[in-house]
mmCIF file as Biopython writes it, N, C-alpha, C and O atoms, coordinates in Angstrom:
data_model
#
loop_
_atom_site.group_PDB
_atom_site.id
_atom_site.type_symbol
_atom_site.label_atom_id
_atom_site.label_alt_id
_atom_site.label_comp_id
_atom_site.label_asym_id
_atom_site.label_entity_id
_atom_site.label_seq_id
_atom_site.pdbx_PDB_ins_code
_atom_site.Cartn_x
_atom_site.Cartn_y
_atom_site.Cartn_z
_atom_site.occupancy
_atom_site.B_iso_or_equiv
_atom_site.auth_seq_id
_atom_site.auth_asym_id
_atom_site.pdbx_PDB_model_num
ATOM 1   N N  . MET A ? 1  ? 282.025 -83.944  164.411 1.0 0.0 1  A 1 
ATOM 2   C CA . MET A ? 1  ? 281.551 -84.951  163.509 1.0 0.0 1  A 1 
ATOM 3   C C  . MET A ? 1  ? 280.215 -84.483  162.932 1.0 0.0 1  A 1 
ATOM 4   O O  . MET A ? 1  ? 279.324 -84.086  163.683 1.0 0.0 1  A 1 
ATOM 5   N N  . SER A ? 2  ? 280.072 -84.524  161.644 1.0 0.0 2  A 1 
ATOM 6   C CA . SER A ? 2  ? 278.836 -84.053  161.018 1.0 0.0 2  A 1 
ATOM 7   C C  . SER A ? 2  ? 277.737 -85.106  161.134 1.0 0.0 2  A 1 
ATOM 8   O O  . SER A ? 2  ? 278.005 -86.299  161.275 1.0 0.0 2  A 1 
ATOM 9   N N  . ASP A ? 3  ? 276.500 -84.632  161.071 1.0 0.0 3  A 1 
ATOM 10  C CA . ASP A ? 3  ? 275.356 -85.540  161.123 1.0 0.0 3  A 1 
ATOM 11  C C  . ASP A ? 3  ? 275.372 -86.513  159.949 1.0 0.0 3  A 1 
ATOM 12  O O  . ASP A ? 3  ? 275.025 -87.684  160.105 1.0 0.0 3  A 1 
ATOM 13  N N  . ASP A ? 4  ? 275.772 -86.031  158.779 1.0 0.0 4  A 1 
ATOM 14  C CA . ASP A ? 4  ? 275.821 -86.894  157.590 1.0 0.0 4  A 1 
ATOM 15  C C  . ASP A ? 4  ? 276.836 -88.017  157.768 1.0 0.0 4  A 1 
ATOM 16  O O  . ASP A ? 4  ? 276.578 -89.157  157.382 1.0 0.0 4  A 1 
ATOM 17  N N  . PHE A ? 5  ? 277.980 -87.700  158.348 1.0 0.0 5  A 1 
ATOM 18  C CA . PHE A ? 5  ? 279.010 -88.719  158.582 1.0 0.0 5  A 1 
ATOM 19  C C  . PHE A ? 5  ? 278.498 -89.782  159.538 1.0 0.0 5  A 1 
ATOM 20  O O  . PHE A ? 5  ? 278.648 -90.978  159.285 1.0 0.0 5  A 1 
ATOM 21  N N  . TYR A ? 6  ? 277.887 -89.342  160.645 1.0 0.0 6  A 1 
ATOM 22  C CA . TYR A ? 6  ? 277.406 -90.302  161.639 1.0 0.0 6  A 1 
ATOM 23  C C  . TYR A ? 6  ? 276.279 -91.150  161.068 1.0 0.0 6  A 1 
ATOM 24  O O  . TYR A ? 6  ? 276.197 -92.347  161.345 1.0 0.0 6  A 1 
ATOM 25  N N  . ARG A ? 7  ? 275.422 -90.542  160.283 1.0 0.0 7  A 1 
ATOM 26  C CA . ARG A ? 7  ? 274.323 -91.291  159.648 1.0 0.0 7  A 1 
ATOM 27  C C  . ARG A ? 7  ? 274.881 -92.368  158.719 1.0 0.0 7  A 1 
ATOM 28  O O  . ARG A ? 7  ? 274.390 -93.496  158.728 1.0 0.0 7  A 1 
ATOM 29  N N  . ALA A ? 8  ? 275.881 -92.046  157.931 1.0 0.0 8  A 1 
ATOM 30  C CA . ALA A ? 8  ? 276.509 -93.030  157.042 1.0 0.0 8  A 1 
ATOM 31  C C  . ALA A ? 8  ? 277.176 -94.135  157.853 1.0 0.0 8  A 1 
ATOM 32  O O  . ALA A ? 8  ? 277.126 -95.306  157.474 1.0 0.0 8  A 1 
ATOM 33  N N  . PHE A ? 9  ? 277.799 -93.763  158.968 1.0 0.0 9  A 1 
ATOM 34  C CA . PHE A ? 9  ? 278.436 -94.734  159.855 1.0 0.0 9  A 1 
ATOM 35  C C  . PHE A ? 9  ? 277.397 -95.713  160.407 1.0 0.0 9  A 1 
ATOM 36  O O  . PHE A ? 9  ? 277.607 -96.926  160.389 1.0 0.0 9  A 1 
ATOM 37  N N  . GLU A ? 10 ? 276.276 -95.177  160.899 1.0 0.0 10 A 1 
ATOM 38  C CA . GLU A ? 10 ? 275.212 -96.035  161.426 1.0 0.0 10 A 1 
ATOM 39  C C  . GLU A ? 10 ? 274.645 -96.946  160.348 1.0 0.0 10 A 1 
ATOM 40  O O  . GLU A ? 10 ? 274.437 -98.135  160.588 1.0 0.0 10 A 1 
ATOM 41  N N  . ASP A ? 11 ? 274.394 -96.402  159.166 1.0 0.0 11 A 1 
ATOM 42  C CA . ASP A ? 11 ? 273.840 -97.212  158.089 1.0 0.0 11 A 1 
ATOM 43  C C  . ASP A ? 11 ? 274.767 -98.364  157.717 1.0 0.0 11 A 1 
ATOM 44  O O  . ASP A ? 11 ? 274.312 -99.472  157.436 1.0 0.0 11 A 1 
ATOM 45  N N  . LYS A ? 12 ? 276.057 -98.096  157.718 1.0 0.0 12 A 1 
ATOM 46  C CA . LYS A ? 12 ? 277.017 -99.121  157.312 1.0 0.0 12 A 1 
ATOM 47  C C  . LYS A ? 12 ? 277.195 -100.193 158.388 1.0 0.0 12 A 1 
ATOM 48  O O  . LYS A ? 12 ? 277.213 -101.383 158.074 1.0 0.0 12 A 1 
ATOM 49  N N  . PHE A ? 13 ? 277.325 -99.789  159.638 1.0 0.0 13 A 1 
ATOM 50  C CA . PHE A ? 13 ? 277.688 -100.739 160.680 1.0 0.0 13 A 1 
ATOM 51  C C  . PHE A ? 13 ? 276.502 -101.222 161.523 1.0 0.0 13 A 1 
ATOM 52  O O  . PHE A ? 13 ? 276.598 -102.253 162.189 1.0 0.0 13 A 1 
ATOM 53  N N  . ARG A ? 14 ? 275.406 -100.500 161.499 1.0 0.0 14 A 1 
ATOM 54  C CA . ARG A ? 14 ? 274.234 -100.913 162.267 1.0 0.0 14 A 1 
ATOM 55  C C  . ARG A ? 14 ? 273.146 -101.441 161.352 1.0 0.0 14 A 1 
ATOM 56  O O  . ARG A ? 14 ? 272.449 -102.399 161.686 1.0 0.0 14 A 1 
ATOM 57  N N  . GLY A ? 15 ? 273.007 -100.823 160.215 1.0 0.0 15 A 1 
ATOM 58  C CA . GLY A ? 15 ? 271.959 -101.173 159.265 1.0 0.0 15 A 1 
ATOM 59  C C  . GLY A ? 15 ? 271.038 -99.983  159.049 1.0 0.0 15 A 1 
ATOM 60  O O  . GLY A ? 15 ? 271.013 -99.042  159.842 1.0 0.0 15 A 1 
ATOM 61  N N  . SER A ? 16 ? 270.297 -100.043 157.980 1.0 0.0 16 A 1 
ATOM 62  C CA . SER A ? 16 ? 269.383 -98.949  157.656 1.0 0.0 16 A 1 
ATOM 63  C C  . SER A ? 16 ? 268.231 -98.916  158.651 1.0 0.0 16 A 1 
ATOM 64  O O  . SER A ? 16 ? 267.998 -99.875  159.387 1.0 0.0 16 A 1 
ATOM 65  N N  . ARG A ? 17 ? 267.526 -97.809  158.660 1.0 0.0 17 A 1 
ATOM 66  C CA . ARG A ? 17 ? 266.373 -97.669  159.554 1.0 0.0 17 A 1 
ATOM 67  C C  . ARG A ? 17 ? 265.357 -98.771  159.291 1.0 0.0 17 A 1 
ATOM 68  O O  . ARG A ? 17 ? 264.829 -99.368  160.229 1.0 0.0 17 A 1 
ATOM 69  N N  . GLU A ? 18 ? 265.082 -99.041  158.027 1.0 0.0 18 A 1 
ATOM 70  C CA . GLU A ? 18 ? 264.095 -100.073 157.691 1.0 0.0 18 A 1 
ATOM 71  C C  . GLU A ? 18 ? 264.564 -101.461 158.117 1.0 0.0 18 A 1 
ATOM 72  O O  . GLU A ? 18 ? 263.753 -102.272 158.563 1.0 0.0 18 A 1 
ATOM 73  N N  . LEU A ? 19 ? 265.843 -101.744 157.991 1.0 0.0 19 A 1 
ATOM 74  C CA . LEU A ? 19 ? 266.366 -103.038 158.426 1.0 0.0 19 A 1 
ATOM 75  C C  . LEU A ? 19 ? 266.184 -103.202 159.933 1.0 0.0 19 A 1 
ATOM 76  O O  . LEU A ? 19 ? 265.737 -104.253 160.393 1.0 0.0 19 A 1 
ATOM 77  N N  . ILE A ? 20 ? 266.525 -102.179 160.697 1.0 0.0 20 A 1 
ATOM 78  C CA . ILE A ? 20 ? 266.391 -102.251 162.149 1.0 0.0 20 A 1 
ATOM 79  C C  . ILE A ? 20 ? 264.927 -102.372 162.538 1.0 0.0 20 A 1 
ATOM 80  O O  . ILE A ? 20 ? 264.588 -103.163 163.418 1.0 0.0 20 A 1 
ATOM 81  N N  . LYS A ? 21 ? 264.057 -101.603 161.899 1.0 0.0 21 A 1 
ATOM 82  C CA . LYS A ? 21 ? 262.634 -101.699 162.208 1.0 0.0 21 A 1 
ATOM 83  C C  . LYS A ? 21 ? 262.099 -103.089 161.892 1.0 0.0 21 A 1 
ATOM 84  O O  . LYS A ? 21 ? 261.272 -103.618 162.635 1.0 0.0 21 A 1 
ATOM 85  N N  . SER A ? 22 ? 262.559 -103.680 160.807 1.0 0.0 22 A 1 
ATOM 86  C CA . SER A ? 22 ? 262.090 -105.032 160.473 1.0 0.0 22 A 1 
ATOM 87  C C  . SER A ? 22 ? 262.544 -106.038 161.521 1.0 0.0 22 A 1 
ATOM 88  O O  . SER A ? 22 ? 261.812 -106.979 161.829 1.0 0.0 22 A 1 
ATOM 89  N N  . ARG A ? 23 ? 263.733 -105.855 162.069 1.0 0.0 23 A 1 
ATOM 90  C CA . ARG A ? 23 ? 264.214 -106.744 163.135 1.0 0.0 23 A 1 
ATOM 91  C C  . ARG A ? 23 ? 263.426 -106.555 164.428 1.0 0.0 23 A 1 
ATOM 92  O O  . ARG A ? 23 ? 263.194 -107.516 165.161 1.0 0.0 23 A 1 
ATOM 93  N N  . LEU A ? 24 ? 263.021 -105.337 164.702 1.0 0.0 24 A 1 
ATOM 94  C CA . LEU A ? 24 ? 262.298 -105.039 165.943 1.0 0.0 24 A 1 
ATOM 95  C C  . LEU A ? 24 ? 260.835 -105.464 165.900 1.0 0.0 24 A 1 
ATOM 96  O O  . LEU A ? 24 ? 260.210 -105.644 166.945 1.0 0.0 24 A 1 
ATOM 97  N N  . ARG A ? 25 ? 260.285 -105.624 164.697 1.0 0.0 25 A 1 
ATOM 98  C CA . ARG A ? 25 ? 258.864 -105.971 164.573 1.0 0.0 25 A 1 
ATOM 99  C C  . ARG A ? 25 ? 258.526 -107.290 165.272 1.0 0.0 25 A 1 
ATOM 100 O O  . ARG A ? 25 ? 257.371 -107.508 165.639 1.0 0.0 25 A 1 
ATOM 101 N N  . VAL A ? 26 ? 259.494 -108.158 165.460 1.0 0.0 26 A 1 
ATOM 102 C CA . VAL A ? 26 ? 259.252 -109.433 166.127 1.0 0.0 26 A 1 
ATOM 103 C C  . VAL A ? 26 ? 258.723 -109.223 167.547 1.0 0.0 26 A 1 
ATOM 104 O O  . VAL A ? 26 ? 258.017 -110.084 168.070 1.0 0.0 26 A 1 
ATOM 105 N N  . TYR A ? 27 ? 259.049 -108.109 168.169 1.0 0.0 27 A 1 
ATOM 106 C CA . TYR A ? 27 ? 258.638 -107.821 169.538 1.0 0.0 27 A 1 
ATOM 107 C C  . TYR A ? 27 ? 257.234 -107.232 169.647 1.0 0.0 27 A 1 
ATOM 108 O O  . TYR A ? 27 ? 256.694 -107.131 170.748 1.0 0.0 27 A 1 
ATOM 109 N N  . LEU A ? 28 ? 256.641 -106.846 168.531 1.0 0.0 28 A 1 
ATOM 110 C CA . LEU A ? 28 ? 255.322 -106.219 168.581 1.0 0.0 28 A 1 
ATOM 111 C C  . LEU A ? 28 ? 254.264 -107.165 169.128 1.0 0.0 28 A 1 
ATOM 112 O O  . LEU A ? 28 ? 253.278 -106.714 169.711 1.0 0.0 28 A 1 
ATOM 113 N N  . SER A ? 29 ? 254.449 -108.468 168.950 1.0 0.0 29 A 1 
ATOM 114 C CA . SER A ? 29 ? 253.464 -109.417 169.479 1.0 0.0 29 A 1 
ATOM 115 C C  . SER A ? 29 ? 253.427 -109.391 171.007 1.0 0.0 29 A 1 
ATOM 116 O O  . SER A ? 29 ? 252.440 -109.816 171.606 1.0 0.0 29 A 1 
ATOM 117 N N  . PHE A ? 30 ? 254.479 -108.903 171.637 1.0 0.0 30 A 1 
ATOM 118 C CA . PHE A ? 30 ? 254.503 -108.754 173.090 1.0 0.0 30 A 1 
ATOM 119 C C  . PHE A ? 30 ? 253.875 -107.436 173.532 1.0 0.0 30 A 1 
ATOM 120 O O  . PHE A ? 30 ? 253.306 -107.342 174.619 1.0 0.0 30 A 1 
ATOM 121 N N  . VAL A ? 31 ? 253.984 -106.430 172.686 1.0 0.0 31 A 1 
ATOM 122 C CA . VAL A ? 31 ? 253.508 -105.093 173.040 1.0 0.0 31 A 1 
ATOM 123 C C  . VAL A ? 31 ? 252.011 -104.947 172.764 1.0 0.0 31 A 1 
ATOM 124 O O  . VAL A ? 31 ? 251.307 -104.281 173.523 1.0 0.0 31 A 1 
ATOM 125 N N  . GLU A ? 32 ? 251.522 -105.558 171.695 1.0 0.0 32 A 1 
ATOM 126 C CA . GLU A ? 32 ? 250.121 -105.389 171.311 1.0 0.0 32 A 1 
ATOM 127 C C  . GLU A ? 32 ? 249.144 -105.780 172.429 1.0 0.0 32 A 1 
ATOM 128 O O  . GLU A ? 32 ? 248.191 -105.039 172.671 1.0 0.0 32 A 1 
ATOM 129 N N  . PRO A ? 33 ? 249.344 -106.918 173.123 1.0 0.0 33 A 1 
ATOM 130 C CA . PRO A ? 33 ? 248.425 -107.235 174.223 1.0 0.0 33 A 1 
ATOM 131 C C  . PRO A ? 33 ? 248.466 -106.202 175.356 1.0 0.0 33 A 1 
ATOM 132 O O  . PRO A ? 33 ? 247.445 -105.915 175.981 1.0 0.0 33 A 1 
ATOM 133 N N  . LEU A ? 34 ? 249.637 -105.656 175.609 1.0 0.0 34 A 1 
ATOM 134 C CA . LEU A ? 34 ? 249.754 -104.618 176.638 1.0 0.0 34 A 1 
ATOM 135 C C  . LEU A ? 34 ? 249.005 -103.363 176.217 1.0 0.0 34 A 1 
ATOM 136 O O  . LEU A ? 34 ? 248.353 -102.714 177.036 1.0 0.0 34 A 1 
ATOM 137 N N  . LYS A ? 35 ? 249.100 -103.030 174.954 1.0 0.0 35 A 1 
ATOM 138 C CA . LYS A ? 35 ? 248.392 -101.863 174.419 1.0 0.0 35 A 1 
ATOM 139 C C  . LYS A ? 35 ? 246.889 -102.071 174.561 1.0 0.0 35 A 1 
ATOM 140 O O  . LYS A ? 35 ? 246.154 -101.126 174.848 1.0 0.0 35 A 1 
ATOM 141 N N  . ASN A ? 36 ? 246.429 -103.316 174.358 1.0 0.0 36 A 1 
ATOM 142 C CA . ASN A ? 36 ? 245.003 -103.607 174.508 1.0 0.0 36 A 1 
ATOM 143 C C  . ASN A ? 36 ? 244.557 -103.495 175.960 1.0 0.0 36 A 1 
ATOM 144 O O  . ASN A ? 36 ? 243.421 -103.101 176.223 1.0 0.0 36 A 1 
ATOM 145 N N  . LEU A ? 37 ? 245.427 -103.832 176.905 1.0 0.0 37 A 1 
ATOM 146 C CA . LEU A ? 37 ? 245.105 -103.716 178.317 1.0 0.0 37 A 1 
ATOM 147 C C  . LEU A ? 37 ? 245.047 -102.265 178.780 1.0 0.0 37 A 1 
ATOM 148 O O  . LEU A ? 37 ? 244.217 -101.898 179.613 1.0 0.0 37 A 1 
ATOM 149 N N  . ASP A ? 38 ? 245.935 -101.453 178.231 1.0 0.0 38 A 1 
ATOM 150 C CA . ASP A ? 38 ? 246.010 -100.043 178.629 1.0 0.0 38 A 1 
ATOM 151 C C  . ASP A ? 38 ? 246.183 -99.178  177.381 1.0 0.0 38 A 1 
ATOM 152 O O  . ASP A ? 38 ? 247.308 -98.866  176.991 1.0 0.0 38 A 1 
ATOM 153 N N  . PRO A ? 39 ? 245.070 -98.790  176.756 1.0 0.0 39 A 1 
ATOM 154 C CA . PRO A ? 39 ? 245.152 -97.997  175.526 1.0 0.0 39 A 1 
ATOM 155 C C  . PRO A ? 39 ? 245.894 -96.671  175.682 1.0 0.0 39 A 1 
ATOM 156 O O  . PRO A ? 39 ? 246.347 -96.093  174.694 1.0 0.0 39 A 1 
ATOM 157 N N  . ASP A ? 40 ? 246.019 -96.188  176.917 1.0 0.0 40 A 1 
ATOM 158 C CA . ASP A ? 40 ? 246.700 -94.910  177.150 1.0 0.0 40 A 1 
ATOM 159 C C  . ASP A ? 40 ? 248.164 -95.103  177.556 1.0 0.0 40 A 1 
ATOM 160 O O  . ASP A ? 40 ? 248.806 -94.166  178.032 1.0 0.0 40 A 1 
ATOM 161 N N  . ALA A ? 41 ? 248.684 -96.302  177.369 1.0 0.0 41 A 1 
ATOM 162 C CA . ALA A ? 41 ? 250.067 -96.586  177.764 1.0 0.0 41 A 1 
ATOM 163 C C  . ALA A ? 41 ? 251.042 -95.686  177.017 1.0 0.0 41 A 1 
ATOM 164 O O  . ALA A ? 41 ? 250.789 -95.272  175.885 1.0 0.0 41 A 1 
ATOM 165 N N  . THR A ? 42 ? 252.140 -95.397  177.661 1.0 0.0 42 A 1 
ATOM 166 C CA . THR A ? 42 ? 253.200 -94.568  177.086 1.0 0.0 42 A 1 
ATOM 167 C C  . THR A ? 42 ? 254.491 -95.352  177.084 1.0 0.0 42 A 1 
ATOM 168 O O  . THR A ? 42 ? 254.787 -96.063  178.044 1.0 0.0 42 A 1 
ATOM 169 N N  . ALA A ? 43 ? 255.266 -95.234  176.017 1.0 0.0 43 A 1 
ATOM 170 C CA . ALA A ? 43 ? 256.559 -95.900  175.920 1.0 0.0 43 A 1 
ATOM 171 C C  . ALA A ? 43 ? 257.674 -94.898  176.196 1.0 0.0 43 A 1 
ATOM 172 O O  . ALA A ? 43 ? 257.605 -93.740  175.786 1.0 0.0 43 A 1 
ATOM 173 N N  . LEU A ? 44 ? 258.679 -95.358  176.883 1.0 0.0 44 A 1 
ATOM 174 C CA . LEU A ? 44 ? 259.867 -94.553  177.147 1.0 0.0 44 A 1 
ATOM 175 C C  . LEU A ? 44 ? 261.066 -95.376  176.725 1.0 0.0 44 A 1 
ATOM 176 O O  . LEU A ? 44 ? 261.234 -96.505  177.185 1.0 0.0 44 A 1 
ATOM 177 N N  . ASP A ? 45 ? 261.891 -94.836  175.870 1.0 0.0 45 A 1 
ATOM 178 C CA . ASP A ? 45 ? 263.080 -95.533  175.388 1.0 0.0 45 A 1 
ATOM 179 C C  . ASP A ? 45 ? 264.281 -94.637  175.667 1.0 0.0 45 A 1 
ATOM 180 O O  . ASP A ? 45 ? 264.472 -93.625  174.992 1.0 0.0 45 A 1 
ATOM 181 N N  . LEU A ? 46 ? 265.073 -94.995  176.635 1.0 0.0 46 A 1 
ATOM 182 C CA . LEU A ? 46 ? 266.273 -94.228  176.972 1.0 0.0 46 A 1 
ATOM 183 C C  . LEU A ? 46 ? 267.428 -94.693  176.094 1.0 0.0 46 A 1 
ATOM 184 O O  . LEU A ? 46 ? 267.646 -95.893  175.930 1.0 0.0 46 A 1 
ATOM 185 N N  . GLY A ? 47 ? 268.153 -93.758  175.542 1.0 0.0 47 A 1 
ATOM 186 C CA . GLY A ? 47 ? 269.254 -94.119  174.653 1.0 0.0 47 A 1 
ATOM 187 C C  . GLY A ? 47 ? 268.727 -94.738  173.375 1.0 0.0 47 A 1 
ATOM 188 O O  . GLY A ? 47 ? 269.216 -95.775  172.928 1.0 0.0 47 A 1 
ATOM 189 N N  . CYS A ? 48 ? 267.723 -94.094  172.787 1.0 0.0 48 A 1 
ATOM 190 C CA . CYS A ? 48 ? 266.976 -94.700  171.694 1.0 0.0 48 A 1 
ATOM 191 C C  . CYS A ? 48 ? 267.681 -94.652  170.346 1.0 0.0 48 A 1 
ATOM 192 O O  . CYS A ? 48 ? 267.093 -95.063  169.345 1.0 0.0 48 A 1 
ATOM 193 N N  . GLY A ? 49 ? 268.901 -94.174  170.281 1.0 0.0 49 A 1 
ATOM 194 C CA . GLY A ? 49 ? 269.598 -94.147  168.993 1.0 0.0 49 A 1 
ATOM 195 C C  . GLY A ? 49 ? 268.833 -93.313  167.995 1.0 0.0 49 A 1 
ATOM 196 O O  . GLY A ? 49 ? 268.522 -92.150  168.250 1.0 0.0 49 A 1 
ATOM 197 N N  . ARG A ? 50 ? 268.532 -93.906  166.865 1.0 0.0 50 A 1 
ATOM 198 C CA . ARG A ? 50 ? 267.801 -93.187  165.819 1.0 0.0 50 A 1 
ATOM 199 C C  . ARG A ? 50 ? 266.296 -93.219  166.025 1.0 0.0 50 A 1 
ATOM 200 O O  . ARG A ? 50 ? 265.560 -92.553  165.297 1.0 0.0 50 A 1 
ATOM 201 N N  . GLY A ? 51 ? 265.822 -93.992  167.017 1.0 0.0 51 A 1 
ATOM 202 C CA . GLY A ? 51 ? 264.406 -93.971  167.362 1.0 0.0 51 A 1 
ATOM 203 C C  . GLY A ? 51 ? 263.528 -94.955  166.616 1.0 0.0 51 A 1 
ATOM 204 O O  . GLY A ? 51 ? 262.313 -94.763  166.553 1.0 0.0 51 A 1 
ATOM 205 N N  . GLU A ? 52 ? 264.114 -96.017  166.040 1.0 0.0 52 A 1 
ATOM 206 C CA . GLU A ? 52 ? 263.314 -96.974  165.288 1.0 0.0 52 A 1 
ATOM 207 C C  . GLU A ? 52 ? 262.248 -97.630  166.157 1.0 0.0 52 A 1 
ATOM 208 O O  . GLU A ? 52 ? 261.116 -97.802  165.707 1.0 0.0 52 A 1 
ATOM 209 N N  . TRP A ? 53 ? 262.585 -98.001  167.398 1.0 0.0 53 A 1 
ATOM 210 C CA . TRP A ? 53 ? 261.620 -98.642  168.273 1.0 0.0 53 A 1 
ATOM 211 C C  . TRP A ? 53 ? 260.461 -97.704  168.577 1.0 0.0 53 A 1 
ATOM 212 O O  . TRP A ? 53 ? 259.302 -98.118  168.562 1.0 0.0 53 A 1 
ATOM 213 N N  . LEU A ? 54 ? 260.773 -96.444  168.851 1.0 0.0 54 A 1 
ATOM 214 C CA . LEU A ? 54 ? 259.715 -95.484  169.141 1.0 0.0 54 A 1 
ATOM 215 C C  . LEU A ? 54 ? 258.850 -95.222  167.917 1.0 0.0 54 A 1 
ATOM 216 O O  . LEU A ? 54 ? 257.653 -94.966  168.050 1.0 0.0 54 A 1 
ATOM 217 N N  . GLU A ? 55 ? 259.435 -95.283  166.736 1.0 0.0 55 A 1 
ATOM 218 C CA . GLU A ? 55 ? 258.643 -95.159  165.511 1.0 0.0 55 A 1 
ATOM 219 C C  . GLU A ? 55 ? 257.636 -96.299  165.416 1.0 0.0 55 A 1 
ATOM 220 O O  . GLU A ? 55 ? 256.477 -96.076  165.064 1.0 0.0 55 A 1 
ATOM 221 N N  . LEU A ? 56 ? 258.071 -97.520  165.727 1.0 0.0 56 A 1 
ATOM 222 C CA . LEU A ? 56 ? 257.158 -98.655  165.714 1.0 0.0 56 A 1 
ATOM 223 C C  . LEU A ? 56 ? 256.061 -98.493  166.753 1.0 0.0 56 A 1 
ATOM 224 O O  . LEU A ? 56 ? 254.902 -98.818  166.494 1.0 0.0 56 A 1 
ATOM 225 N N  . MET A ? 57 ? 256.420 -97.991  167.928 1.0 0.0 57 A 1 
ATOM 226 C CA . MET A ? 57 ? 255.420 -97.768  168.967 1.0 0.0 57 A 1 
ATOM 227 C C  . MET A ? 57 ? 254.382 -96.756  168.492 1.0 0.0 57 A 1 
ATOM 228 O O  . MET A ? 57 ? 253.184 -96.935  168.712 1.0 0.0 57 A 1 
ATOM 229 N N  . LYS A ? 58 ? 254.842 -95.707  167.848 1.0 0.0 58 A 1 
ATOM 230 C CA . LYS A ? 58 ? 253.929 -94.689  167.331 1.0 0.0 58 A 1 
ATOM 231 C C  . LYS A ? 58 ? 253.003 -95.285  166.276 1.0 0.0 58 A 1 
ATOM 232 O O  . LYS A ? 58 ? 251.809 -94.989  166.260 1.0 0.0 58 A 1 
ATOM 233 N N  . GLU A ? 59 ? 253.552 -96.129  165.388 1.0 0.0 59 A 1 
ATOM 234 C CA . GLU A ? 59 ? 252.736 -96.787  164.365 1.0 0.0 59 A 1 
ATOM 235 C C  . GLU A ? 59 ? 251.683 -97.692  165.003 1.0 0.0 59 A 1 
ATOM 236 O O  . GLU A ? 59 ? 250.595 -97.857  164.451 1.0 0.0 59 A 1 
ATOM 237 N N  . LEU A ? 60 ? 251.996 -98.275  166.153 1.0 0.0 60 A 1 
ATOM 238 C CA . LEU A ? 60 ? 251.072 -99.140  166.886 1.0 0.0 60 A 1 
ATOM 239 C C  . LEU A ? 60 ? 250.042 -98.325  167.663 1.0 0.0 60 A 1 
ATOM 240 O O  . LEU A ? 60 ? 249.045 -98.869  168.137 1.0 0.0 60 A 1 
ATOM 241 N N  . GLY A ? 61 ? 250.280 -97.031  167.791 1.0 0.0 61 A 1 
ATOM 242 C CA . GLY A ? 61 ? 249.364 -96.166  168.512 1.0 0.0 61 A 1 
ATOM 243 C C  . GLY A ? 61 ? 249.748 -95.932  169.958 1.0 0.0 61 A 1 
ATOM 244 O O  . GLY A ? 61 ? 248.932 -95.455  170.748 1.0 0.0 61 A 1 
ATOM 245 N N  . VAL A ? 62 ? 250.982 -96.261  170.316 1.0 0.0 62 A 1 
ATOM 246 C CA . VAL A ? 62 ? 251.481 -96.026  171.666 1.0 0.0 62 A 1 
ATOM 247 C C  . VAL A ? 62 ? 252.186 -94.682  171.670 1.0 0.0 62 A 1 
ATOM 248 O O  . VAL A ? 62 ? 253.138 -94.472  170.918 1.0 0.0 62 A 1 
ATOM 249 N N  . SER A ? 63 ? 251.721 -93.768  172.517 1.0 0.0 63 A 1 
ATOM 250 C CA . SER A ? 63 ? 252.412 -92.479  172.598 1.0 0.0 63 A 1 
ATOM 251 C C  . SER A ? 63 ? 253.765 -92.731  173.258 1.0 0.0 63 A 1 
ATOM 252 O O  . SER A ? 63 ? 253.934 -93.700  173.997 1.0 0.0 63 A 1 
ATOM 253 N N  . ASN A ? 64 ? 254.705 -91.870  172.991 1.0 0.0 64 A 1 
ATOM 254 C CA . ASN A ? 64 ? 256.036 -92.103  173.533 1.0 0.0 64 A 1 
ATOM 255 C C  . ASN A ? 64 ? 256.728 -90.816  173.920 1.0 0.0 64 A 1 
ATOM 256 O O  . ASN A ? 64 ? 256.371 -89.716  173.498 1.0 0.0 64 A 1 
ATOM 257 N N  . THR A ? 65 ? 257.721 -91.012  174.731 1.0 0.0 65 A 1 
ATOM 258 C CA . THR A ? 65 ? 258.589 -89.934  175.178 1.0 0.0 65 A 1 
ATOM 259 C C  . THR A ? 65 ? 259.976 -90.216  174.648 1.0 0.0 65 A 1 
ATOM 260 O O  . THR A ? 65 ? 260.553 -91.263  174.940 1.0 0.0 65 A 1 
ATOM 261 N N  . TRP A ? 66 ? 260.508 -89.309  173.883 1.0 0.0 66 A 1 
ATOM 262 C CA . TRP A ? 66 ? 261.816 -89.481  173.228 1.0 0.0 66 A 1 
ATOM 263 C C  . TRP A ? 66 ? 262.898 -88.914  174.121 1.0 0.0 66 A 1 
ATOM 264 O O  . TRP A ? 66 ? 262.859 -87.729  174.453 1.0 0.0 66 A 1 
ATOM 265 N N  . HIS A ? 67 ? 263.886 -89.748  174.529 1.0 0.0 67 A 1 
ATOM 266 C CA . HIS A ? 67 ? 264.991 -89.256  175.366 1.0 0.0 67 A 1 
ATOM 267 C C  . HIS A ? 67 ? 266.285 -89.717  174.791 1.0 0.0 67 A 1 
ATOM 268 O O  . HIS A ? 67 ? 267.346 -89.415  175.338 1.0 0.0 67 A 1 
#
């Protein structure tokens, strides 16, 4: 299966990267206080799919480990 095919499949049935990120932003209000408590916190997302959540964590300043 080509990467282009799978990407089109995800976009059609899961939604675009921006759509998923917009849905996930609702959870940032839970993460921001934790980031303030531990500025050196690291996020780990197992089975992260396309990585939208980790992208949001990076934008928030949380370093992450991609698996």
